[in-house]
C-alpha positions in Angstrom: 37.2 52.2 42.8 36.9 53.9 46.2 38.0 57.6 44.4 35.1 56.9 41.7 32.7 56.0 43.9 30.6 56.8 47.4 30.0 54.2 50.0 26.2 54.0 48.6 27.8 53.0 44.6 26.7 56.5 43.4 29.1 58.7 42.0 31.0 61.1 43.0 32.5 62.3 39.8 29.4 62.5 37.2 32.0 63.5 34.1 33.7 59.9 34.7 30.8 57.8 35.2 29.2 55.8 32.9 26.9 58.7 30.9 27.4 61.0 27.9 29.0 64.6 28.4 25.7 65.7 29.3 25.2 63.7 32.1 21.8 62.2 31.4 22.5 59.4 28.3 24.0 56.0 29.9 26.9 54.5 28.2 25.6 51.0 27.5 28.5 49.9 24.5 31.9 51.5 24.1 34.4 50.7 20.7 37.9 51.3 20.8 39.6 52.3 17.9 43.3 53.1 17.1 43.7 57.2 16.5 47.1 58.8 15.1 47.8 62.3 16.4 48.5 65.1 14.5 51.7 65.3 16.1 52.6 61.8 16.0 56.9 61.5 15.3 56.8 58.2 13.6 60.8 56.0 14.8 63.0 55.8 12.6 64.5 52.6 11.2 67.0 50.9 13.5 70.9 52.6 13.2 71.6 49.5 11.3 68.7 47.8 9.9 68.8 46.6 6.5 66.8 48.6 4.9 67.8 51.8 6.6 71.2 50.7 5.4 70.3 50.4 2.2 68.7 53.4 2.0 71.1 55.6 2.7 74.1 53.5 0.6 71.3 54.3 -2.2 71.4 58.0 -1.2 75.5 58.2 -1.1 76.0 56.2 -4.7 73.3 58.8 -6.3 74.7 62.0 -4.4 78.2 61.0 -5.4 77.1 60.3 -9.4 75.4 63.9 -9.7 77.2 66.6 -10.9 75.0 69.2 -9.2 75.8 70.5 -5.7 74.7 68.6 -3.2 71.5 69.2 -2.1 69.3 67.7 1.0 66.8 65.5 -0.8 64.2 63.6 1.2 63.9 59.5 0.3 61.3 58.1 -2.1 60.5 55.1 -0.5 60.3 57.1 3.1 58.2 59.5 1.3 55.8 57.1 -0.5 55.4 54.9 3.2 54.9 58.6 4.5 51.8 59.0 2.2 50.7 55.6 2.4 50.2 55.6 6.0 48.4 58.9 5.7 46.0 57.3 3.1 45.3 54.3 5.1 44.8 56.6 8.3 42.5 58.4 6.5 40.7 55.4 4.8 40.3 53.9 8.4 39.1 57.4 9.1 36.4 57.6 6.2 35.1 53.4 7.3 34.7 54.1 10.9 32.3 57.9 9.7 30.7 55.1 7.3 30.0 52.8 10.0 28.9 55.8 12.9 26.4 57.1 9.8 24.8 53.6 9.6 24.5 53.1 13.4 22.9 56.5 13.6 20.0 55.3 11.3 20.1 52.2 13.5 18.7 55.0 16.2 21.8 54.2 18.1 22.9 57.9 19.7 27.0 58.2 20.0 29.2 60.3 21.3 33.0 60.2 20.5 35.9 60.7 23.2 39.1 61.0 21.2 40.9 63.0 24.4 41.8 60.2 26.8 45.1 59.8 28.7 45.7 56.3 26.7 47.6 57.6 23.7 46.4 56.5 20.4 43.2 55.2 21.5 39.9 56.7 20.6 36.5 55.7 22.0 33.0 55.6 20.5 30.6 55.8 23.6 27.0 54.1 22.3 23.7 55.0 23.9 20.4 53.4 23.1 17.3 55.2 23.5 13.9 54.0 24.9 12.2 53.4 21.4 15.2 51.2 20.5 15.4 49.3 23.1 11.7 48.6 23.1 12.2 47.9 19.3 14.8 45.2 19.9 13.5 43.9 23.0 10.8 43.0 20.6 12.8 41.7 18.2 14.7 39.3 20.1 11.7 38.2 21.9 12.7 39.2 25.6 10.9 37.5 28.0 10.3 40.7 30.6 8.3 40.7 33.8 4.8 41.8 33.6 2.9 43.5 36.3 1.1 40.6 37.2 2.3 38.7 40.3 1.9 35.3 41.6 2.5 33.3 45.3 5.0 30.6 44.3 4.2 27.8 46.6 6.4 25.3 47.9 6.1 21.4 47.3 4.5 19.2 49.7 5.8 15.5 48.5 8.6 14.1 50.4 11.8 15.1 48.3 10.7 18.5 48.4 10.4 19.0 52.2 14.0 16.8 52.1 15.2 20.0 49.8 14.0 22.6 52.3 15.2 21.1 55.6 19.1 20.2 53.9 18.2 24.7 52.3 17.7 25.3 56.3 20.6 23.5 57.9 22.6 24.9 55.0 21.7 28.9 55.2 25.2 30.0 57.0 26.5 28.2 54.1 24.8 30.4 51.8 26.1 33.8 50.4 24.5 37.2 51.7 23.3 38.3 49.0 20.5 41.1 49.2 17.7 39.4 46.7 15.4 42.0 45.4 12.2 39.9 44.9 11.3 37.3 47.8 11.2 33.8 46.9 7.5 33.7 47.5 6.9 35.8 45.1 7.6 35.8 41.2 6.6 38.4 38.6 4.9 36.6 35.6 7.1 36.9 32.3 5.9 37.6 28.9 8.0 38.4 25.5 8.2 42.1 25.2 5.5 43.9 22.8 5.3 47.9 22.4 1.3 46.4 21.7 1.0 45.6 24.9 3.5 48.1 26.9 0.6 48.5 29.3 1.0 44.8 30.9 4.6 45.8 32.0 5.5 47.6 34.4 7.3 51.0 33.2 6.9 53.0 35.9 10.7 53.1 35.6 12.3 53.5 32.3 15.4 53.6 33.0 15.4 50.2 35.2 13.2 48.2 33.4 15.9 46.7 31.2 19.2 45.9 33.3 22.4 46.6 31.5 23.1 43.0 30.9 19.8 43.5 28.6 21.2 46.8 27.3 24.1 45.6 26.7 23.1 42.9 24.6 20.6 44.5 22.9 23.8 47.3 21.7 25.3 44.3 20.6 22.9 42.6 18.4 22.3 46.3 16.8 26.0 46.3 15.6 26.1 42.9 14.2 23.7 43.6 11.9 24.8 47.2 11.0 26.7 47.1 7.7 30.1 48.5 7.0 32.8 48.0 5.2 36.8 46.9 6.6 35.5 49.2 9.9 38.1 47.8 12.8 36.8 47.9 16.3 38.3 46.7 19.8 34.5 46.0 21.4 35.3 47.2 25.2 31.7 45.9 27.1 31.3 49.0 29.5 28.1 48.1 30.6 28.1 49.9 34.4 28.8 47.3 37.5 28.2 49.9 40.6 31.3 49.7 42.9 29.0 47.7 46.0 28.0 45.1 43.3 31.9 44.3 42.9 32.6 44.3 46.5 30.1 42.0 46.6 30.9 39.4 44.4 34.6 39.9 45.4 33.3 39.3 49.3 30.7 36.6 48.4 32.4 35.1 45.6 35.7 35.8 43.9 37.7 35.4 47.7 39.3 32.1 48.5 38.3 33.2 52.3 34.7 31.9 51.9 35.7 28.7 50.1 32.8 26.9 51.9 30.2 28.8 50.6 27.5 28.5 47.9 27.9 30.6 45.2 25.6 33.9 44.0 24.8 32.4 41.3 21.6 34.7 40.8 24.4 37.6 41.2 26.5 35.8 38.8 23.6 35.7 36.0 22.4 39.4 36.9 25.9 41.3 35.8 28.1 38.0 33.4 24.6 36.3 31.8 23.0 33.4 31.7 25.6 31.3 30.0 28.7 32.0 32.4 25.6 31.6 35.7 24.8 28.2 34.0 29.0 27.4 33.9 29.4 28.7 37.4 26.0 26.2 38.5 27.0 23.2 36.8 30.6 23.5 38.4 28.8 24.1 41.4 26.9 21.4 41.7 30.2 18.8 39.9 32.1 20.0 42.9 29.1 19.1 45.2 28.8 15.9 44.3 32.6 15.2 44.4 32.0 15.2 47.7 30.6 12.0 48.8 32.9 10.4 46.3 35.8 11.7 47.3 34.7 10.0 51.3 33.9 6.6 49.5 37.1 6.9 47.7 39.2 7.9 51.0 37.4 4.9 52.9 38.2 2.5 49.9 41.8 3.7 50.4 42.1 3.3 54.0 40.4 -0.2 53.1 43.5 -1.0 51.3 46.2 0.3 54.0 44.1 -2.0 56.7 44.4 -4.9 55.5 47.5 -4.6 53.4 49.1 -7.0 56.5 46.3 -9.4 55.6 46.7 -9.9 52.2 47.8 -13.2 51.5 49.8 -12.6 48.2 51.7 -10.0 49.2 52.5 -11.9 51.9 53.6 -14.7 49.7 55.9 -12.1 48.1 57.3 -11.0 50.9 58.3 -14.1 52.8 62.1 -14.7 52.2 61.7 -18.2 52.9 59.6 -18.2 49.6 63.0 -18.7 47.4 61.6 -17.8 43.9 64.4 -17.1 41.0 62.5 -15.2 38.7 63.6 -14.5 34.9 65.5 -11.1 33.2 63.6 -8.6 32.4 65.8 -7.6 30.0 68.3 -9.3 27.3 71.9 -10.0 28.4 71.9 -6.5 30.4 69.7 -8.0 33.3 70.3 -10.7 35.3 68.0 -12.8 37.5 66.0 -11.4 40.6 64.2 -12.3 43.6 60.5 -12.0 43.6 60.9 -10.7 47.2 62.8 -7.8 46.0 58.9 -7.2 44.8 57.5 -6.8 47.9 57.2 -3.0 47.9 55.4 -3.0 44.8 53.2 -6.1 45.8 52.1 -4.1 49.0 51.2 -1.3 48.0 49.6 -2.3 44.7 46.6 -3.9 47.2 46.1 0.0 48.2 44.6 -0.2 44.8 43.5 -3.3 43.9 41.1 -5.1 46.6 37.9 -6.0 46.9 36.7 -2.6 47.7 37.7 -1.4 44.0 35.0 -3.6 42.8 32.2 -1.3 45.0 33.6 1.6 44.4 33.6 1.1 40.5 29.5 -0.2 40.8 29.5 3.7 42.8 31.3 5.8 40.6 29.0 4.4 38.1 25.7 5.4 39.6 27.6 8.3 41.5 27.8 9.8 37.8 24.0 8.9 37.1 23.3 10.9 39.8 25.0 14.0 39.6 23.4 13.6 35.5 20.1 13.5 37.4 21.0 15.7 39.5 22.1 19.0 37.4 19.0 18.7 35.1 16.9 19.3 37.7 19.2 22.3 38.9 18.9 23.2 35.3 15.4 23.3 35.2 14.8 25.1 38.5 17.2 27.6 37.0 15.5 27.9 34.0 12.3 29.0 35.3 13.7 31.0 37.8 15.4 33.0 35.3 12.8 32.5 32.8 14.3 30.6 30.1 11.9 27.9 30.0 10.4 29.4 26.4 13.8 30.3 25.2 15.0 27.3 23.0 11.5 27.2 21.7 11.4 31.2 21.0 14.7 30.7 18.7 13.6 28.2 16.8 10.6 29.9 15.7 12.1 32.8 15.2 15.0 31.7 12.7 11.8 29.8 11.0 10.4 33.0 10.1 13.6 34.6 9.0 13.9 31.3 6.1 10.3 31.8 5.6 10.4 35.5 5.1 13.6 35.5 3.6 15.3 38.0 6.0 18.8 38.2 7.4 19.6 34.5 8.5 22.2 33.9 11.5 24.0 35.6 13.5 27.3 35.0 11.6 25.8 36.2 8.9 24.2 39.1 10.4 26.7 41.2 11.2 28.5 42.5 7.6 31.4 41.7 9.4 33.2 39.2 11.2 33.2 39.2 15.2 36.3 37.6 16.2 34.9 36.8 19.8 37.5 36.7 22.8 37.1 37.2 26.1 36.5 40.5 26.2 37.8 41.9 23.2 35.8 41.6 19.8 37.1 42.6 16.9 35.5 43.4 13.8 36.6 42.5 10.2 34.8 42.4 7.1 32.7 40.0 5.2 30.2 40.3 2.4 27.4 41.9 2.6 24.1 39.8 2.6 23.4 40.7 -1.2 26.9 39.6 -2.2 26.8 36.6 -0.2 27.4 33.1 -2.2 26.1 30.0 -0.8 28.1 27.0 -0.2 27.0 23.7 -1.5 28.3 20.1 -0.5 30.7 20.3 -3.1 32.3 23.0 -1.8 32.4 22.1 1.1 33.9 18.7 0.3 37.6 19.9 0.4 37.6 21.1 4.1 36.1 17.9 5.2 38.4 16.2 3.6 41.3 18.1 5.0 39.7 17.9 8.9 39.6 13.8 8.4 42.9 13.7 7.2 44.0 16.2 9.7 42.4 14.8 12.9 43.7 11.5 11.5 47.2 12.3 11.3 47.2 14.5 14.5 45.7 10.8 16.8 48.9 9.0 14.3 51.2 12.0 16.2 49.5 11.0 19.4 50.9 7.3 19.3 53.9 8.0 17.6 54.5 9.7 21.2 53.7 7.1 23.2 55.8 4.5 21.7 58.5 6.9 21.9 57.9 7.3 25.1 57.5 3.5 25.4 61.0 3.0 24.0 62.6 5.9 26.5 61.3 2.9 29.0 62.5 0.0 27.3 66.1 1.9 26.7 66.5 3.5 30.0 65.4 0.4 31.8 68.3 -1.5 30.1 70.7 1.1 31.0 70.2 1.1 34.9 70.6 -2.3 34.7 74.0 -1.8 33.1 75.3 1.2 35.3 78.1 0.9 37.8 76.3 2.8 40.3 74.9 0.9 43.2 72.1 3.8 43.9 70.8 4.0 40.2 70.3 0.4 40.5 68.7 -0.2 43.4 65.1 2.3 42.9 65.0 1.2 38.5 61.5 0.6 38.6 60.8 3.3 40.6 62.8 5.6 38.6 61.1 4.2 35.2 58.2 5.1 36.0 58.3 8.3 37.7 60.1 10.0 35.1 57.8 8.3 31.9 55.2 9.9 33.6 56.3 13.1 33.7 57.5 13.3 30.4 53.7 12.1 29.0 52.6 14.7 31.4 54.5 17.8 30.2 53.9 16.4 26.0 50.2 16.2 27.2 50.4 19.8 28.2 52.4 21.0 25.1 50.6 18.6 22.7 47.4 20.4 24.0 47.9 23.9 23.0 49.2 23.1 19.5 45.7 20.6 19.1 43.4 23.5 20.3 44.9 25.8 17.5 44.7 23.2 14.9 40.7 22.3 15.6 39.9 26.1 15.4 42.0 26.2 11.8 40.0 23.4 11.0 36.9 24.2 12.6 37.4 27.6 10.7 37.9 25.8 7.3 34.7 24.3 6.7 32.7 28.2 7.3 29.7 26.8 9.5 26.9 28.3 8.9 26.1 29.5 12.4 27.6 30.4 15.6 26.2 27.9 17.2 27.9 25.3 14.7 31.2 26.6 14.7 31.6 26.4 18.7 29.7 22.9 18.5 32.1 21.7 15.9 34.9 23.4 17.8 34.3 21.7 20.9 33.8 18.3 19.4 37.3 18.9 17.3 38.8 19.9 20.5 38.1 17.6 22.6 38.5 14.8 20.4 42.2 15.3 20.2 42.5 16.3 23.8 41.2 13.2 25.1 43.4 11.0 23.0 46.1 13.2 24.2 45.4 12.9 27.9 44.5 9.4 27.8 46.2 7.2 25.6 49.2 6.9 27.7 46.9 5.8 29.6 44.9 2.9 28.1 48.6 1.1 27.1 49.4 0.8 30.9 45.7 -0.6 31.3 45.3 -2.7 28.5 47.8 -3.2 26.5 51.4 -3.0 28.2 52.2 -6.9 29.5 50.4 -8.4 27.1 52.5 -7.9 24.0 55.5 -9.4 25.5 55.4 -13.5 24.4 57.8 -15.7 26.7 61.3 -16.1 27.7 62.9 -17.7 24.9 60.3 -16.3 22.6 59.9 -12.4 23.0 58.6 -9.7 21.1 60.5 -7.5 19.6 59.8 -3.8 18.4 62.2 -1.6 16.2 65.1 -4.2 15.8 66.6 -4.9 19.3 63.9 -4.0 21.8 61.9 -6.1 23.7 58.6 -5.1 24.7 57.9 -4.1 28.2 56.8 -6.4 31.3 54.4 -5.2 34.4 55.8 -6.7 37.4 54.6 -9.4 39.5 51.4 -7.3 40.9 50.6 -6.2 37.8 50.5 -2.9 36.1 47.9 -1.7 38.0 50.4 0.5 40.2 51.8 1.8 37.3 48.6 3.3 36.1 48.2 4.7 39.1 51.2 6.7 39.4 50.7 7.5 35.4 47.1 8.7 36.7 48.1 10.6 40.0 51.4 12.7 38.2 48.8 13.2 35.0 45.5 14.6 37.0 47.9 16.4 39.6 50.3 18.0 36.7 47.3 19.0 34.6 45.4 20.7 37.4 48.4 22.3 39.0 50.5 23.2 36.2 47.7 23.7 33.0 45.1 24.9 34.8 46.4 27.1 37.9 49.8 28.0 36.9 49.6 29.2 33.6 46.0 31.5 34.4 47.1 33.0 37.3 50.8 32.8 36.1 50.7 34.1 32.6 48.1 37.4 32.9 51.1 38.5 36.0 53.3 37.7 33.5 51.5 40.0 30.8 51.1 42.8 33.5 54.7 43.0 34.2 56.0 42.9 30.8 53.3 46.2 30.2 54.5 48.0 33.4 58.2 47.2 31.6 56.9 48.4 28.4 55.1 51.7 29.9 58.3 54.8 30.9 55.9 55.7 33.9 56.8 53.9 37.8 54.6 52.7 39.9 53.9 56.0 41.5 52.9 57.6 38.3 50.7 55.0 37.4 48.1 54.6 40.3 48.3 58.4 40.2 47.1 58.1 36.4 45.0 55.2 37.3 42.9 57.3 39.5 42.3 60.0 36.9 41.1 56.8 34.3 37.4 56.7 33.5 35.9 53.4 33.8 35.8 52.5 30.2 39.4 53.6 30.0 40.3 50.9 32.9 38.7 48.4 31.0 40.8 48.6 28.2 43.6 47.3 30.1 41.9 44.7 31.3 42.2 40.9 29.6 40.2 39.8 26.8 37.3 37.0 27.5 37.6 34.3 25.0 35.0 32.4 26.4 34.2 29.4 28.2 34.9 26.1 26.2 38.6 26.5 27.3 37.0 26.4 31.8 34.6 23.6 30.2 37.4 21.4 28.4 39.6 21.2 31.7 36.9 20.2 33.6 36.0 17.2 31.3 39.5 16.2 30.9 39.0 15.9 34.9 35.4 14.3 34.4 37.0 11.6 32.6 39.9 11.2 35.0 37.6 10.6 38.0 35.0 8.0 35.9 36.7 6.2 33.3 40.0 4.3 35.6 38.5 5.0 39.0 39.2 1.6 39.5 42.1 1.7 39.8 42.8 5.8 41.4 40.3 5.9 43.7 41.5 9.0 45.3 41.1 10.6 41.8 37.7 12.2 43.8 39.5 13.6 46.3 42.3 15.4 43.9 40.0 16.9 42.1 37.4 17.9 44.3 40.0 19.6 45.9 41.0 21.7 43.2 37.6 22.5 42.1 37.4 24.0 45.3 40.2 26.6 44.5 39.1 26.2 40.6 35.7 28.4 41.4 37.6 30.7 43.4 40.4 31.6 40.5 37.9 31.6 37.8 36.1 34.4 39.9 37.9 36.4 40.4 39.3 36.3 36.8 35.8 37.6 36.2 35.8 40.3 39.1 39.0 42.3 38.4 41.1 40.3 35.6 39.0 40.8 32.2 36.7 42.7 30.6 32.8 42.0 31.4 32.0 39.3 28.5 28.1 39.8 26.4 25.3 38.4 28.0 24.6 35.9 26.5 21.3 33.6 26.9 21.3 29.8 26.8 19.1 27.2 28.4 21.8 24.6 29.1 25.5 24.2 29.1 24.6 22.8 25.4 27.3 19.9 23.7 29.5 19.2 27.1 26.2 17.6 28.6 25.9 15.0 25.8 30.3 14.5 26.4 29.4 13.7 30.1 26.4 11.7 29.2 28.7 9.4 26.8 32.0 9.0 29.5 29.6 8.0 32.0 28.8 5.2 29.6 32.3 4.5 28.8 33.3 4.6 32.3 31.0 1.5 33.2 32.6 -0.8 30.5 36.3 0.8 31.2 36.2 0.2 34.6 34.7 -3.4 34.0 37.7 -3.9 31.4 39.8 -2.4 34.4 38.8 -4.2 37.1 38.9 -7.9 34.9 41.9 -7.2 32.8 44.6 -5.1 34.3 44.0 -6.2 38.3 44.2 -9.6 39.7 41.3 -9.4 40.9 39.2 -12.4 38.8 42.1 -14.5 39.0 42.3 -14.5 42.7 38.5 -15.1 42.6 39.2 -18.5 40.1 41.9 -19.9 42.1 39.9 -18.9 45.4 37.5 -21.2 44.2 38.6 -23.5 41.9 42.1 -24.7 42.4 42.7 -23.7 46.1 42.6 -26.7 48.2 41.7 -24.7 51.3 39.3 -22.4 49.6 41.9 -19.4 50.5 44.4 -17.6 49.0 47.6 -19.5 50.1 49.3 -21.1 47.3 48.3 -18.3 44.7 51.2 -16.4 44.0 53.3 -19.9 43.5 49.8 -20.4 41.1 50.8 -17.3 38.9 53.6 -18.8 37.9 55.1 -20.3 35.0 58.3 -22.7 34.3 61.3 -21.9 32.4 64.1 -23.9 31.3 67.0 -21.4 31.1 68.8 -23.4 28.4 65.8 -22.2 26.0 67.2 -18.6 26.0 67.8 -17.8 22.2 71.3 -16.9 21.2 72.3 -13.3 22.7 69.5 -13.3 25.2 70.8 -14.8 27.8 72.1 -12.9 30.9 75.7 -11.7 31.2 75.8 -12.5 34.4 74.5 -15.7 35.2 76.3 -16.0 38.7 74.7 -12.9 40.1 72.9 -14.4 42.4 75.6 -16.4 43.7 74.5 -20.0 42.6 74.2 -21.2 38.8 70.1 -21.2 38.1 68.5 -24.0 35.4 65.1 -22.8 36.1 63.4 -19.4 36.3 60.0 -18.3 36.8 57.9 -15.7 34.9 53.7 -14.6 35.3 52.1 -16.5 33.1 49.9 -19.2 32.6 51.6 -21.7 30.6 53.0 -25.2 30.6 55.8 -26.3 32.1 59.3 -27.7 30.0 58.5 -30.9 30.7 55.3 -30.9 29.2 53.9 -32.9 26.2 53.1 -29.3 25.0 56.2 -27.0 26.7 55.4 -23.6 26.9 51.7 -23.0 25.6 49.0 -21.8 27.5 47.3 -23.9 30.4 43.5 -24.7 30.5 44.3 -22.2 34.0 44.6 -19.5 31.2 41.4 -20.2 29.5 39.5 -20.4 32.7 40.4 -17.5 34.0 39.9 -15.7 30.3 36.4 -17.0 30.2 35.9 -15.6 33.7 37.4 -12.3 32.8 35.2 -12.3 29.8 31.6 -12.9 31.9 32.4 -10.4 34.4 33.0 -7.9 31.8 29.7 -8.9 30.4 28.0 -9.2 33.9 29.1 -6.0 35.3 28.4 -4.0 31.8 24.9 -5.2 31.8 23.8 -5.2 35.8 25.4 -1.4 36.4 24.0 0.1 33.5 20.5 -1.9 33.9 20.7 0.0 37.4 21.7 3.3 36.2 19.2 3.4 34.1 17.0 2.6 36.8 17.9 5.1 38.6 17.6 7.2 35.3 13.6 6.4 35.2 13.3 6.7 38.9 14.5 10.3 38.5 12.4 12.3 37.1 14.3 15.3 35.1 11.5 18.6 36.3 11.5 18.1 39.8 7.4 18.2 40.9 6.9 21.4 42.2 8.1 23.4 39.4 6.3 21.8 36.7 3.2 22.9 38.7 4.8 26.4 38.8 5.4 26.2 34.8 1.5 24.6 34.6 0.1 27.3 36.6 2.6 30.1 34.9 0.7 28.7 31.3 -3.0 29.6 33.3 -2.3 32.7 34.9 -0.8 34.0 31.3 -3.9 32.5 29.7 -6.2 34.5 32.5 -4.4 37.2 31.8 -4.7 37.7 28.0 -8.5 36.8 28.3 -9.0 39.9 30.6 -7.3 41.6 28.1 -9.4 41.1 25.2 -12.6 40.8 27.0 -10.8 44.4 28.0 -10.9 45.3 24.2 -14.1 44.2 23.8 -16.0 46.0 26.0 -13.9 49.7 24.5 -15.4 48.7 21.5 -18.7 47.8 22.3 -18.6 51.5 23.8 -17.2 53.3 20.8 -19.1 51.9 18.4 -22.4 51.9 20.6 -24.4 54.8 19.8 -24.7 57.8 22.3 -28.7 58.6 23.5 -29.5 62.3 23.5 -29.9 63.7 26.9 -34.2 63.9 27.6 -35.4 67.1 29.6 -36.1 66.1 33.2 -39.4 66.3 34.6 -40.4 68.8 36.8 -41.4 66.6 39.6 -37.2 65.5 40.0 -36.4 69.5 39.7 -38.2 70.0 42.2 -36.6 67.4 44.2 
């Protein structure tokens, strides 16, 4: 880049710059296409290829059977293939010429460049002249700044004063980006109109439409232009000066500025509002994770500080409590001492303590505050970026189009399919407007049925995979118990938990890719009417499949494991002789925490970061290996390549949906089961700090510049976030109530404890079982493993003892605790929901100062048009008033 641009960003070599060969007309768009050079030599088939062998055998047979002298003769199949290839090349060239003629009719100016240094690639440069820009800007209702400028007054209420104070305090954290207009002054914007050009500042027409707007206008023209099977690889080449690229890299994409705010205004200016909103949302989300992470760490430290004072874990770890527990599996497992679960009990207290209830309430309110903060931030950006009326104008435009029976939506305006990849757009044919057939409900019904069946099938596959991992845990636990190696038998629980969690992680990562492809295929089958509808349906399907894939193992551990077990002597079996697994004595919360930790860290480290960093580097290495040039030759060639030729080697931009999806899944990890893993916000914060700079580096250095798309909000993603925040309240209520021992401890302390403490709680949770009641073939093979005969063993449950009149039935304590659990769920859910709704009502969606400025803009706009109308009336009166003939001057006037 330094060899092409001076320090001020000007071109050192004009013929390399973003201009036509005349050096005056700027390049607004570039289409790349494949060309066949005249001297191209076709590569022969491999020596031992099947087709080549058959051709040589056929030729030798024909030559031997012929009585004529042997003459060299061409293979007719090869000749036919060569003619067919030439025909296809001519056909492609003809279609391209036809498409280019249609582009010229729209007013665009074109220039071909088939002499590039990239073999087999030609470029079509496109320039939009002034009249085309004005026409399309009026058609697209683009809001452009007028000559009218007004002062922006800051709000005087307490909230705005606090915001301004925080802004001043955090001034060193803001990026060092020059702003062309001061924040205290703003231009009044209005949809562009050719009849009212006098309202706009057209002193410099070259700068009135910036590069982002010009490329968007050309893109809309390309989508509307009629073509027949013309295939181009659309390389968006909108000129970004070197100074701007360097500024974006230093103030945004560099890891050294991870503690700074993002230059959202600059991002929006060069990548469009849609990309700008994504990074603004990601910044707000990461910023809001800071208080959540701090509180989560405090809750975790509270658990660490009180672990030695936790009475239930002290009772479990006390060797004087000689409690013999029932076997954990049939035959292979023997009796065991409760004291061996000391480590698990102490670790569980780190996450299962009274502070987790407070943290669950805090995170529910945090989710509401995050959503409200984002809505306010989004409205502020809409005002700054002149997007306040964008959605309304778009709806009016669509209604007018339908009313006038003009071209409908964008997916049908374009007479070819437009597959949007991150920077690579392939144009393929569709039907013309005249041939377009409207699909009825009966036409779409097979696709909808296929979608429903496939979605149910994929969800069933996920359940089957989770069930397979359950069988793995059951079988591997029995195998380790039967192992003769002491090391294998010493840490059975830890080995089974960790390996099962890693297997789940690997399966989740693999199935995520499969589900993404299936969701796109199903959405394509439905043939949505608009691009927006296609995107929303694709997002919804992908979210459902990936959400089920990521959270099914977690939901099983939280709500089902240990509850479908049965009791000693009457266990529940699946698939023959597989006995359903039990939780540890301290509950399943520790295993749930391990699963959440490995899944969250693994997805962030492997799927989000390593894949995003590693895959582009692998592709680059493969491209370098295929190239016949060494490193020095590539560097020399790179110095002579023009900008659009360099952009051709960059990666394609495939959209923001994958970026949003990984953040939405992470948001679910942070909010849904936060009661069992208070460190989740901290891990999410650390990941997002890296994620922002990683994504920024991709946009600046690795991806082609995307089409600048306008958007006033984040779309369906906001609804998904809001739904997850509501579900999180219910899930956390059930986790606290049913997965942790919080409710049983409260019920014991205030109902059954003789001294009002938790002393005796461990014994209270253990039921008795007579070993003579084991079913045949299920008792331990080594009953004397502990060195003495066991007549009675204990297990965790609330059941009547064997000497009761109703042995092994649920006790009254069980029903009392169940009632308390259900009551807690109802109270917790309603209280937290009420508090969330109150916070939502308390905080207005639109900041007061923005609301006042929007109202002021409307008044100024009305005044501007009123003055224009008055000027027109005065002009009309002057034209309509007949001019009076000049009278001869008086004599005394002449004397004077």
